[in-house]
PDB file of N, CA, C and O in Angstrom:
ATOM      1  N   MET A   1       0.482  -1.027   0.121  1.00  0.00           N
ATOM      2  CA  MET A   1      -0.559  -0.266  -0.187  1.00  0.00           C
ATOM      3  C   MET A   1       0.919   1.323   0.329  1.00  0.00           C
ATOM      4  O   MET A   1       1.756   1.640   1.173  1.00  0.00           O
ATOM      5  N   TYR A   2       0.216   1.799  -1.083  1.00  0.00           N
ATOM      6  CA  TYR A   2       0.553   3.279  -1.311  1.00  0.00           C
ATOM      7  C   TYR A   2       0.759   4.495   0.605  1.00  0.00           C
ATOM      8  O   TYR A   2      -0.103   4.262   1.452  1.00  0.00           O
ATOM      9  N   LEU A   3       1.577   5.299   0.868  1.00  0.00           N
ATOM     10  CA  LEU A   3       1.368   6.418   2.033  1.00  0.00           C
ATOM     11  C   LEU A   3       0.492   6.796   1.775  1.00  0.00           C
ATOM     12  O   LEU A   3      -0.445   6.739   2.572  1.00  0.00           O
ATOM     13  N   SER A   4       0.292   7.616   0.009  1.00  0.00           N
ATOM     14  CA  SER A   4      -0.866   8.844  -0.138  1.00  0.00           C
ATOM     15  C   SER A   4      -2.592   7.685   0.063  1.00  0.00           C
ATOM     16  O   SER A   4      -3.750   8.100   0.047  1.00  0.00           O
ATOM     17  N   ASP A   5      -2.024   5.988   0.258  1.00  0.00           N
ATOM     18  CA  ASP A   5      -3.383   5.402  -0.105  1.00  0.00           C
ATOM     19  C   ASP A   5      -3.393   5.047   1.136  1.00  0.00           C
ATOM     20  O   ASP A   5      -3.649   3.854   0.976  1.00  0.00           O
ATOM     21  N   GLU A   6      -3.295   5.203   2.409  1.00  0.00           N
ATOM     22  CA  GLU A   6      -2.757   4.760   3.901  1.00  0.00           C
ATOM     23  C   GLU A   6      -3.595   5.994   4.186  1.00  0.00           C
ATOM     24  O   GLU A   6      -4.730   5.687   4.549  1.00  0.00           O
ATOM     25  N   ILE A   7      -3.307   7.653   4.114  1.00  0.00           N
ATOM     26  CA  ILE A   7      -3.265   8.938   4.328  1.00  0.00           C
ATOM     27  C   ILE A   7      -4.936   9.026   3.454  1.00  0.00           C
ATOM     28  O   ILE A   7      -4.609   8.419   2.434  1.00  0.00           O
ATOM     29  N   LEU A   8      -5.409   9.139   3.385  1.00  0.00           N
ATOM     30  CA  LEU A   8      -6.838   8.552   2.333  1.00  0.00           C
ATOM     31  C   LEU A   8      -8.031   8.009   3.306  1.00  0.00           C
ATOM     32  O   LEU A   8      -9.103   8.387   3.779  1.00  0.00           O
ATOM     33  N   THR A   9      -7.015   6.692   3.299  1.00  0.00           N
ATOM     34  CA  THR A   9      -8.208   5.596   3.912  1.00  0.00           C
ATOM     35  C   THR A   9      -8.252   6.065   5.325  1.00  0.00           C
ATOM     36  O   THR A   9      -9.310   5.679   5.823  1.00  0.00           O
ATOM     37  N   ARG A  10      -7.198   7.056   6.561  1.00  0.00           N
ATOM     38  CA  ARG A  10      -6.941   7.843   7.900  1.00  0.00           C
ATOM     39  C   ARG A  10      -8.275   9.013   7.545  1.00  0.00           C
ATOM     40  O   ARG A  10      -9.145   9.372   8.339  1.00  0.00           O
ATOM     41  N   LEU A  11      -8.137   9.360   6.395  1.00  0.00           N
ATOM     42  CA  LEU A  11      -9.613  10.635   6.490  1.00  0.00           C
ATOM     43  C   LEU A  11     -10.701   9.870   6.368  1.00  0.00           C
ATOM     44  O   LEU A  11     -11.761  10.312   6.810  1.00  0.00           O
ATOM     45  N   GLU A  12     -10.671   8.963   5.932  1.00  0.00           N
ATOM     46  CA  GLU A  12     -11.586   8.318   5.710  1.00  0.00           C
ATOM     47  C   GLU A  12     -12.377   8.151   6.643  1.00  0.00           C
ATOM     48  O   GLU A  12     -13.447   8.730   6.829  1.00  0.00           O
ATOM     49  N   LYS A  13     -11.945   7.458   7.182  1.00  0.00           N
ATOM     50  CA  LYS A  13     -11.709   6.853   8.802  1.00  0.00           C
ATOM     51  C   LYS A  13     -12.084   7.745   9.900  1.00  0.00           C
ATOM     52  O   LYS A  13     -12.778   7.468  10.878  1.00  0.00           O
ATOM     53  N   MET A  14     -11.273   9.357   9.460  1.00  0.00           N
ATOM     54  CA  MET A  14     -11.767  10.158  10.173  1.00  0.00           C
ATOM     55  C   MET A  14     -12.851  11.616   9.940  1.00  0.00           C
ATOM     56  O   MET A  14     -12.877  12.691  10.539  1.00  0.00           O
ATOM     57  N   ASN A  15     -13.507  11.190   9.040  1.00  0.00           N
ATOM     58  CA  ASN A  15     -15.083  11.895   8.183  1.00  0.00           C
ATOM     59  C   ASN A  15     -16.067  11.038   8.929  1.00  0.00           C
ATOM     60  O   ASN A  15     -16.990  11.516   9.588  1.00  0.00           O
ATOM     61  N   CYS A  16     -15.809   9.625   8.786  1.00  0.00           N
ATOM     62  CA  CYS A  16     -16.915   8.703   9.768  1.00  0.00           C
ATOM     63  C   CYS A  16     -17.091   9.051  11.085  1.00  0.00           C
ATOM     64  O   CYS A  16     -18.227   9.031  11.558  1.00  0.00           O
ATOM     65  N   GLU A  17     -16.084   9.387  11.792  1.00  0.00           N
ATOM     66  CA  GLU A  17     -16.123   9.950  13.393  1.00  0.00           C
ATOM     67  C   GLU A  17     -16.748  11.087  13.207  1.00  0.00           C
ATOM     68  O   GLU A  17     -17.752  11.427  13.833  1.00  0.00           O
ATOM     69  N   ARG A  18     -16.190  11.741  12.336  1.00  0.00           N
ATOM     70  CA  ARG A  18     -17.191  13.337  12.657  1.00  0.00           C
ATOM     71  C   ARG A  18     -18.410  13.010  12.077  1.00  0.00           C
ATOM     72  O   ARG A  18     -19.208  13.935  12.229  1.00  0.00           O
ATOM     73  N   ILE A  19     -18.724  12.369  11.667  1.00  0.00           N
ATOM     74  CA  ILE A  19     -20.283  12.184  10.949  1.00  0.00           C
ATOM     75  C   ILE A  19     -20.760  11.697  12.697  1.00  0.00           C
ATOM     76  O   ILE A  19     -20.900  12.641  13.475  1.00  0.00           O
ATOM     77  N   TYR A  20     -20.909  10.772  13.055  1.00  0.00           N
ATOM     78  CA  TYR A  20     -21.121   9.993  14.164  1.00  0.00           C
ATOM     79  C   TYR A  20     -20.766  11.482  14.893  1.00  0.00           C
ATOM     80  O   TYR A  20     -21.647  12.328  14.744  1.00  0.00           O
ATOM     81  N   CYS A  21     -19.821  11.805  15.502  1.00  0.00           N
ATOM     82  CA  CYS A  21     -20.044  13.179  16.979  1.00  0.00           C
ATOM     83  C   CYS A  21     -21.271  13.750  16.579  1.00  0.00           C
ATOM     84  O   CYS A  21     -22.150  13.714  17.440  1.00  0.00           O
ATOM     85  N   SER A  22     -21.683  14.491  15.030  1.00  0.00           N
ATOM     86  CA  SER A  22     -21.888  15.728  14.723  1.00  0.00           C
ATOM     87  C   SER A  22     -23.970  14.892  14.335  1.00  0.00           C
ATOM     88  O   SER A  22     -24.910  15.487  13.807  1.00  0.00           O
ATOM     89  N   ARG A  23     -23.936  13.514  14.846  1.00  0.00           N
ATOM     90  CA  ARG A  23     -25.101  12.829  14.791  1.00  0.00           C
ATOM     91  C   ARG A  23     -25.262  12.970  16.587  1.00  0.00           C
ATOM     92  O   ARG A  23     -26.032  13.834  17.007  1.00  0.00           O
ATOM     93  N   PHE A  24     -24.507  12.088  17.584  1.00  0.00           N
ATOM     94  CA  PHE A  24     -24.425  11.494  18.018  1.00  0.00           C
ATOM     95  C   PHE A  24     -23.386  12.710  20.085  1.00  0.00           C
ATOM     96  O   PHE A  24     -23.036  12.216  21.157  1.00  0.00           O
ATOM     97  N   MET A  25     -23.338  14.005  19.665  1.00  0.00           N
ATOM     98  CA  MET A  25     -21.996  14.120  19.942  1.00  0.00           C
ATOM     99  C   MET A  25     -22.442  15.204  20.021  1.00  0.00           C
ATOM    100  O   MET A  25     -21.513  15.938  20.360  1.00  0.00           O
ATOM    101  N   TYR A  26     -24.003  16.175  19.823  1.00  0.00           N
ATOM    102  CA  TYR A  26     -23.951  17.318  19.180  1.00  0.00           C
ATOM    103  C   TYR A  26     -24.431  18.554  19.684  1.00  0.00           C
ATOM    104  O   TYR A  26     -24.895  19.476  19.014  1.00  0.00           O
ATOM    105  N   GLU A  27     -24.252  18.492  21.171  1.00  0.00           N
ATOM    106  CA  GLU A  27     -24.274  19.404  22.189  1.00  0.00           C
ATOM    107  C   GLU A  27     -23.273  19.876  21.982  1.00  0.00           C
ATOM    108  O   GLU A  27     -23.143  20.949  21.394  1.00  0.00           O
ATOM    109  N   ILE A  28     -21.710  18.709  22.715  1.00  0.00           N
ATOM    110  CA  ILE A  28     -20.577  18.403  22.987  1.00  0.00           C
ATOM    111  C   ILE A  28     -20.113  19.342  22.143  1.00  0.00           C
ATOM    112  O   ILE A  28     -19.734  20.441  22.548  1.00  0.00           O
ATOM    113  N   VAL A  29     -20.104  19.003  20.941  1.00  0.00           N
ATOM    114  CA  VAL A  29     -19.138  19.395  19.738  1.00  0.00           C
ATOM    115  C   VAL A  29     -19.984  18.671  18.835  1.00  0.00           C
ATOM    116  O   VAL A  29     -20.770  17.727  18.911  1.00  0.00           O
ATOM    117  N   GLN A  30     -19.120  20.205  17.091  1.00  0.00           N
ATOM    118  CA  GLN A  30     -19.896  20.290  16.530  1.00  0.00           C
ATOM    119  C   GLN A  30     -18.691  20.349  15.706  1.00  0.00           C
ATOM    120  O   GLN A  30     -18.168  21.463  15.653  1.00  0.00           O
ATOM    121  N   ILE A  31     -17.944  19.096  14.836  1.00  0.00           N
ATOM    122  CA  ILE A  31     -17.008  19.432  13.700  1.00  0.00           C
ATOM    123  C   ILE A  31     -17.977  18.873  12.446  1.00  0.00           C
ATOM    124  O   ILE A  31     -18.772  17.975  12.168  1.00  0.00           O
ATOM    125  N   ASN A  32     -17.154  20.382  11.748  1.00  0.00           N
ATOM    126  CA  ASN A  32     -18.134  20.684  10.940  1.00  0.00           C
ATOM    127  C   ASN A  32     -17.704  20.444   9.336  1.00  0.00           C
ATOM    128  O   ASN A  32     -18.455  20.551   8.367  1.00  0.00           O
ATOM    129  N   ARG A  33     -15.948  20.004   9.329  1.00  0.00           N
ATOM    130  CA  ARG A  33     -15.368  19.881   7.950  1.00  0.00           C
ATOM    131  C   ARG A  33     -14.348  19.497   8.860  1.00  0.00           C
ATOM    132  O   ARG A  33     -14.219  19.750  10.058  1.00  0.00           O
ATOM    133  N   ILE A  34     -13.182  18.406   7.555  1.00  0.00           N
ATOM    134  CA  ILE A  34     -11.903  18.854   8.500  1.00  0.00           C
ATOM    135  C   ILE A  34     -10.993  18.921   6.846  1.00  0.00           C
ATOM    136  O   ILE A  34     -11.342  18.870   5.667  1.00  0.00           O
ATOM    137  N   ARG A  35      -9.789  19.050   7.523  1.00  0.00           N
ATOM    138  CA  ARG A  35      -9.085  19.819   6.463  1.00  0.00           C
ATOM    139  C   ARG A  35      -7.509  19.217   6.520  1.00  0.00           C
ATOM    140  O   ARG A  35      -6.978  18.808   7.552  1.00  0.00           O
ATOM    141  N   ALA A  36      -6.840  19.252   5.106  1.00  0.00           N
ATOM    142  CA  ALA A  36      -5.826  18.663   5.679  1.00  0.00           C
ATOM    143  C   ALA A  36      -4.624  18.840   4.162  1.00  0.00           C
ATOM    144  O   ALA A  36      -4.953  18.741   2.980  1.00  0.00           O
ATOM    145  N   VAL A  37      -3.196  19.125   4.726  1.00  0.00           N
ATOM    146  CA  VAL A  37      -2.435  19.541   3.947  1.00  0.00           C
ATOM    147  C   VAL A  37      -2.215  18.486   3.562  1.00  0.00           C
ATOM    148  O   VAL A  37      -2.573  17.655   4.396  1.00  0.00           O
ATOM    149  N   VAL A  38      -1.599  17.857   2.295  1.00  0.00           N
ATOM    150  CA  VAL A  38      -0.865  16.910   1.992  1.00  0.00           C
ATOM    151  C   VAL A  38       0.785  17.564   1.272  1.00  0.00           C
ATOM    152  O   VAL A  38       0.617  18.663   0.743  1.00  0.00           O
ATOM    153  N   ASN A  39       1.660  17.255   1.230  1.00  0.00           N
ATOM    154  CA  ASN A  39       2.961  17.556   0.574  1.00  0.00           C
ATOM    155  C   ASN A  39       3.659  16.682   0.369  1.00  0.00           C
ATOM    156  O   ASN A  39       4.291  16.048   1.214  1.00  0.00           O
ATOM    157  N   ILE A  40       3.643  16.478  -1.085  1.00  0.00           N
ATOM    158  CA  ILE A  40       4.500  15.584  -1.509  1.00  0.00           C
ATOM    159  C   ILE A  40       6.662  16.133  -2.052  1.00  0.00           C
ATOM    160  O   ILE A  40       7.287  16.832  -2.849  1.00  0.00           O
ATOM    161  N   ILE A  41       6.853  15.280  -1.034  1.00  0.00           N
ATOM    162  CA  ILE A  41       8.830  16.476  -1.079  1.00  0.00           C
ATOM    163  C   ILE A  41       9.304  14.486  -1.671  1.00  0.00           C
ATOM    164  O   ILE A  41       9.025  13.286  -1.682  1.00  0.00           O
ATOM    165  N   ASP A  42      10.362  15.809  -2.118  1.00  0.00           N
ATOM    166  CA  ASP A  42      11.835  14.792  -2.635  1.00  0.00           C
ATOM    167  C   ASP A  42      12.939  14.659  -1.836  1.00  0.00           C
ATOM    168  O   ASP A  42      13.176  15.562  -1.034  1.00  0.00           O
ATOM    169  N   GLU A  43      13.805  13.511  -1.915  1.00  0.00           N
ATOM    170  CA  GLU A  43      14.617  13.362  -1.424  1.00  0.00           C
ATOM    171  C   GLU A  43      15.574  14.484  -0.432  1.00  0.00           C
ATOM    172  O   GLU A  43      15.767  14.276   0.766  1.00  0.00           O
ATOM    173  N   GLU A  44      16.164  15.785  -1.234  1.00  0.00           N
ATOM    174  CA  GLU A  44      16.115  16.917  -0.341  1.00  0.00           C
ATOM    175  C   GLU A  44      15.507  18.026   0.487  1.00  0.00           C
ATOM    176  O   GLU A  44      16.017  18.967   1.094  1.00  0.00           O
ATOM    177  N   PHE A  45      13.891  17.506   0.276  1.00  0.00           N
ATOM    178  CA  PHE A  45      13.041  17.807   1.792  1.00  0.00           C
ATOM    179  C   PHE A  45      12.755  19.087   0.593  1.00  0.00           C
ATOM    180  O   PHE A  45      12.493  20.107   1.230  1.00  0.00           O
ATOM    181  N   GLU A  46      12.723  19.341  -0.775  1.00  0.00           N
ATOM    182  CA  GLU A  46      11.890  20.370  -1.508  1.00  0.00           C
ATOM    183  C   GLU A  46      10.915  20.171  -1.660  1.00  0.00           C
ATOM    184  O   GLU A  46      10.642  18.983  -1.487  1.00  0.00           O
ATOM    185  N   GLU A  47       9.659  21.140  -2.089  1.00  0.00           N
ATOM    186  CA  GLU A  47       8.106  20.444  -2.033  1.00  0.00           C
ATOM    187  C   GLU A  47       8.340  19.966  -3.219  1.00  0.00           C
ATOM    188  O   GLU A  47       9.514  20.183  -3.519  1.00  0.00           O
ATOM    189  N   ILE A  48       7.586  19.241  -4.290  1.00  0.00           N
ATOM    190  CA  ILE A  48       7.130  18.985  -5.605  1.00  0.00           C
ATOM    191  C   ILE A  48       5.980  19.076  -5.268  1.00  0.00           C
ATOM    192  O   ILE A  48       6.391  19.965  -4.523  1.00  0.00           O
ATOM    193  N   GLU A  49       4.490  19.025  -4.989  1.00  0.00           N
ATOM    194  CA  GLU A  49       3.131  19.540  -5.226  1.00  0.00           C
ATOM    195  C   GLU A  49       2.721  19.207  -3.826  1.00  0.00           C
ATOM    196  O   GLU A  49       3.251  18.484  -2.981  1.00  0.00           O
ATOM    197  N   SER A  50       1.260  20.181  -3.806  1.00  0.00           N
ATOM    198  CA  SER A  50       0.845  20.631  -2.484  1.00  0.00           C
ATOM    199  C   SER A  50      -0.379  20.429  -3.048  1.00  0.00           C
ATOM    200  O   SER A  50      -0.828  20.933  -4.077  1.00  0.00           O
ATOM    201  N   HIS A  51      -1.130  19.281  -1.934  1.00  0.00           N
ATOM    202  CA  HIS A  51      -3.255  18.622  -2.763  1.00  0.00           C
ATOM    203  C   HIS A  51      -3.136  19.854  -0.639  1.00  0.00           C
ATOM    204  O   HIS A  51      -2.320  19.717   0.272  1.00  0.00           O
ATOM    205  N   LYS A  52      -3.956  20.519  -0.720  1.00  0.00           N
ATOM    206  CA  LYS A  52      -5.003  20.779   0.290  1.00  0.00           C
ATOM    207  C   LYS A  52      -6.537  19.862  -0.347  1.00  0.00           C
ATOM    208  O   LYS A  52      -6.987  19.681  -1.479  1.00  0.00           O
ATOM    209  N   LEU A  53      -6.891  19.534   0.760  1.00  0.00           N
ATOM    210  CA  LEU A  53      -8.605  18.186   1.404  1.00  0.00           C
ATOM    211  C   LEU A  53      -9.560  18.922   2.072  1.00  0.00           C
ATOM    212  O   LEU A  53      -9.196  19.721   2.934  1.00  0.00           O
ATOM    213  N   VAL A  54     -10.613  18.790   1.832  1.00  0.00           N
ATOM    214  CA  VAL A  54     -11.803  19.497   2.051  1.00  0.00           C
ATOM    215  C   VAL A  54     -12.202  19.050   2.570  1.00  0.00           C
ATOM    216  O   VAL A  54     -11.112  19.107   3.139  1.00  0.00           O
ATOM    217  N   ILE A  55     -13.286  18.029   3.648  1.00  0.00           N
ATOM    218  CA  ILE A  55     -13.645  16.920   3.587  1.00  0.00           C
ATOM    219  C   ILE A  55     -15.305  18.022   4.780  1.00  0.00           C
ATOM    220  O   ILE A  55     -15.143  18.835   5.690  1.00  0.00           O
ATOM    221  N   GLU A  56     -16.965  17.370   4.015  1.00  0.00           N
ATOM    222  CA  GLU A  56     -17.313  18.191   4.991  1.00  0.00           C
ATOM    223  C   GLU A  56     -19.029  17.386   4.251  1.00  0.00           C
ATOM    224  O   GLU A  56     -19.076  16.425   3.483  1.00  0.00           O
ATOM    225  N   ASP A  57     -19.842  17.922   4.631  1.00  0.00           N
ATOM    226  CA  ASP A  57     -21.052  17.201   4.355  1.00  0.00           C
ATOM    227  C   ASP A  57     -21.463  18.151   3.049  1.00  0.00           C
ATOM    228  O   ASP A  57     -21.164  19.345   3.001  1.00  0.00           O
ATOM    229  N   GLN A  58     -22.181  17.462   2.009  1.00  0.00           N
ATOM    230  CA  GLN A  58     -22.074  18.686   0.821  1.00  0.00           C
ATOM    231  C   GLN A  58     -23.741  18.059   0.261  1.00  0.00           C
ATOM    232  O   GLN A  58     -23.687  16.907  -0.171  1.00  0.00           O
ATOM    233  N   GLY A  59     -24.625  18.471   0.252  1.00  0.00           N
ATOM    234  CA  GLY A  59     -25.975  18.348  -0.634  1.00  0.00           C
ATOM    235  C   GLY A  59     -26.863  17.627   0.758  1.00  0.00           C
ATOM    236  O   GLY A  59     -26.821  18.031   1.920  1.00  0.00           O
ATOM    237  N   TYR A  60     -27.760  16.295   0.146  1.00  0.00           N
ATOM    238  CA  TYR A  60     -28.046  15.663   1.244  1.00  0.00           C
ATOM    239  C   TYR A  60     -26.696  15.006   2.073  1.00  0.00           C
ATOM    240  O   TYR A  60     -25.488  14.814   1.939  1.00  0.00           O
ATOM    241  N   PRO A  61     -27.090  14.937   2.405  1.00  0.00           N
ATOM    242  CA  PRO A  61     -26.243  14.254   3.687  1.00  0.00           C
ATOM    243  C   PRO A  61     -26.353  12.293   2.956  1.00  0.00           C
ATOM    244  O   PRO A  61     -27.222  11.575   2.459  1.00  0.00           O
ATOM    245  N   ASN A  62     -24.676  12.170   3.377  1.00  0.00           N
ATOM    246  CA  ASN A  62     -23.467  10.759   1.723  1.00  0.00           C
ATOM    247  C   ASN A  62     -23.197  10.641   3.143  1.00  0.00           C
ATOM    248  O   ASN A  62     -23.151  11.698   3.773  1.00  0.00           O
ATOM    249  N   ASN A  63     -22.889   8.846   4.167  1.00  0.00           N
ATOM    250  CA  ASN A  63     -21.879   8.908   4.415  1.00  0.00           C
ATOM    251  C   ASN A  63     -20.704   8.367   4.073  1.00  0.00           C
ATOM    252  O   ASN A  63     -19.664   8.256   4.722  1.00  0.00           O
ATOM    253  N   SER A  64     -21.146   7.844   2.322  1.00  0.00           N
ATOM    254  CA  SER A  64     -20.309   7.341   1.220  1.00  0.00           C
ATOM    255  C   SER A  64     -19.066   8.512   0.336  1.00  0.00           C
ATOM    256  O   SER A  64     -18.862   8.619  -0.874  1.00  0.00           O
ATOM    257  N   ILE A  65     -18.465   9.197   1.407  1.00  0.00           N
ATOM    258  CA  ILE A  65     -17.798   9.922   0.731  1.00  0.00           C
ATOM    259  C   ILE A  65     -15.903   9.584   0.282  1.00  0.00           C
ATOM    260  O   ILE A  65     -14.893   9.740   0.967  1.00  0.00           O
ATOM    261  N   ASN A  66     -16.109   9.012  -1.343  1.00  0.00           N
ATOM    262  CA  ASN A  66     -14.725   8.017  -1.510  1.00  0.00           C
ATOM    263  C   ASN A  66     -13.927   9.033  -1.221  1.00  0.00           C
ATOM    264  O   ASN A  66     -14.543  10.091  -1.356  1.00  0.00           O
ATOM    265  N   LEU A  67     -12.339   9.252  -0.733  1.00  0.00           N
ATOM    266  CA  LEU A  67     -12.082  10.223  -1.133  1.00  0.00           C
ATOM    267  C   LEU A  67     -10.853  10.153  -2.741  1.00  0.00           C
ATOM    268  O   LEU A  67     -10.445  11.008  -3.527  1.00  0.00           O
ATOM    269  N   PHE A  68     -10.626   8.534  -2.577  1.00  0.00           N
ATOM    270  CA  PHE A  68      -9.743   7.765  -3.374  1.00  0.00           C
ATOM    271  C   PHE A  68     -10.444   8.236  -5.493  1.00  0.00           C
ATOM    272  O   PHE A  68      -9.863   8.082  -6.567  1.00  0.00           O
ATOM    273  N   GLU A  69     -12.030   8.870  -5.116  1.00  0.00           N
ATOM    274  CA  GLU A  69     -12.501   9.105  -6.946  1.00  0.00           C
ATOM    275  C   GLU A  69     -12.350  10.607  -5.590  1.00  0.00           C
ATOM    276  O   GLU A  69     -11.431   9.843  -5.295  1.00  0.00           O
ATOM    277  N   THR A  70     -12.339  11.874  -4.561  1.00  0.00           N
ATOM    278  CA  THR A  70     -12.579  12.839  -5.716  1.00  0.00           C
ATOM    279  C   THR A  70     -10.972  13.588  -5.175  1.00  0.00           C
ATOM    280  O   THR A  70     -10.754  14.790  -5.325  1.00  0.00           O
ATOM    281  N   TYR A  71     -10.081  12.740  -4.620  1.00  0.00           N
ATOM    282  CA  TYR A  71      -8.952  13.133  -4.659  1.00  0.00           C
ATOM    283  C   TYR A  71      -7.842  11.909  -5.440  1.00  0.00           C
ATOM    284  O   TYR A  71      -7.053  11.203  -4.811  1.00  0.00           O
ATOM    285  N   PRO A  72      -8.049  11.897  -7.029  1.00  0.00           N
ATOM    286  CA  PRO A  72      -7.707  10.473  -7.491  1.00  0.00           C
ATOM    287  C   PRO A  72      -6.010  11.134  -7.713  1.00  0.00           C
ATOM    288  O   PRO A  72      -5.099  10.322  -7.870  1.00  0.00           O
ATOM    289  N   ASP A  73      -5.688  12.752  -7.708  1.00  0.00           N
ATOM    290  CA  ASP A  73      -4.252  12.281  -7.708  1.00  0.00           C
ATOM    291  C   ASP A  73      -3.319  12.336  -6.705  1.00  0.00           C
ATOM    292  O   ASP A  73      -2.131  12.531  -6.960  1.00  0.00           O
ATOM    293  N   LEU A  74      -3.851  12.143  -5.273  1.00  0.00           N
ATOM    294  CA  LEU A  74      -3.377  11.480  -4.516  1.00  0.00           C
ATOM    295  C   LEU A  74      -3.300   9.746  -4.518  1.00  0.00           C
ATOM    296  O   LEU A  74      -2.667   9.114  -3.672  1.00  0.00           O
ATOM    297  N   GLN A  75      -3.884   9.274  -5.367  1.00  0.00           N
ATOM    298  CA  GLN A  75      -4.804   8.188  -4.979  1.00  0.00           C
ATOM    299  C   GLN A  75      -1.854   7.730  -5.895  1.00  0.00           C
ATOM    300  O   GLN A  75      -1.157   8.242  -6.771  1.00  0.00           O
ATOM    301  N   GLY A  76      -1.677   6.863  -5.057  1.00  0.00           N
ATOM    302  CA  GLY A  76      -0.503   6.378  -4.969  1.00  0.00           C
ATOM    303  C   GLY A  76       0.037   6.060  -6.174  1.00  0.00           C
ATOM    304  O   GLY A  76       0.859   6.699  -6.832  1.00  0.00           O
ATOM    305  N   GLU A  77      -0.706   4.594  -6.510  1.00  0.00           N
ATOM    306  CA  GLU A  77      -0.215   4.829  -8.268  1.00  0.00           C
ATOM    307  C   GLU A  77      -0.508   5.401  -9.711  1.00  0.00           C
ATOM    308  O   GLU A  77      -0.231   4.852 -10.778  1.00  0.00           O
ATOM    309  N   ASN A  78      -1.272   6.904  -9.476  1.00  0.00           N
ATOM    310  CA  ASN A  78      -1.660   7.854  -9.768  1.00  0.00           C
ATOM    311  C   ASN A  78       0.078   8.794  -9.818  1.00  0.00           C
ATOM    312  O   ASN A  78       0.710   9.055 -10.841  1.00  0.00           O
ATOM    313  N   LEU A  79       0.476   9.127  -8.380  1.00  0.00           N
ATOM    314  CA  LEU A  79       0.792   9.585  -8.354  1.00  0.00           C
ATOM    315  C   LEU A  79       2.447   8.866  -8.254  1.00  0.00           C
ATOM    316  O   LEU A  79       3.298   9.663  -7.857  1.00  0.00           O
ATOM    317  N   LYS A  80       2.948   7.428  -8.584  1.00  0.00           N
ATOM    318  CA  LYS A  80       3.685   7.301  -8.668  1.00  0.00           C
ATOM    319  C   LYS A  80       4.405   7.087 -10.212  1.00  0.00           C
ATOM    320  O   LYS A  80       5.566   6.773 -10.473  1.00  0.00           O
ATOM    321  N   ASN A  81       3.017   7.440 -11.322  1.00  0.00           N
ATOM    322  CA  ASN A  81       3.095   7.448 -12.744  1.00  0.00           C
ATOM    323  C   ASN A  81       3.191   8.755 -12.029  1.00  0.00           C
ATOM    324  O   ASN A  81       3.654   8.503 -10.917  1.00  0.00           O
ATOM    325  N   LYS A  82       2.961  10.082 -12.156  1.00  0.00           N
ATOM    326  CA  LYS A  82       3.097  11.228 -11.617  1.00  0.00           C
ATOM    327  C   LYS A  82       4.378  11.549 -11.730  1.00  0.00           C
ATOM    328  O   LYS A  82       4.798  12.437 -12.473  1.00  0.00           O
ATOM    329  N   ILE A  83       4.860  11.051 -11.214  1.00  0.00           N
ATOM    330  CA  ILE A  83       6.728  11.234 -10.083  1.00  0.00           C
ATOM    331  C   ILE A  83       7.858  10.750 -10.308  1.00  0.00           C
ATOM    332  O   ILE A  83       8.848  10.855  -9.584  1.00  0.00           O
ATOM    333  N   LYS A  84       7.784  10.284 -11.155  1.00  0.00           N
ATOM    334  CA  LYS A  84       9.501   9.583 -11.399  1.00  0.00           C
ATOM    335  C   LYS A  84      10.279   9.782 -10.589  1.00  0.00           C
ATOM    336  O   LYS A  84      11.032  10.743 -10.426  1.00  0.00           O
ATOM    337  N   ILE A  85      10.036   8.199  -9.610  1.00  0.00           N
ATOM    338  CA  ILE A  85      11.115   8.357  -9.193  1.00  0.00           C
ATOM    339  C   ILE A  85      12.871   7.777  -9.512  1.00  0.00           C
ATOM    340  O   ILE A  85      13.796   8.196  -8.816  1.00  0.00           O
TER     341      ILE A  85
END
């Protein structure tokens, strides 16, 4: 598994927890969105590219946000093909 795929998987899990808190703990905590920045760096720690992610409810409530479809540029295989190592 690519590191970028693991990051997307963990962000999806975090979003599930955000949705849970919004439904069952709304009187205590309200989390409307998750913001994350993924920086891709080279061996010299120079930034190659940066991706800003915003995860929030849009339109009719839907629990099936798929970050792999929403951010295809961050999928491991796509990054590998885009950035020649």
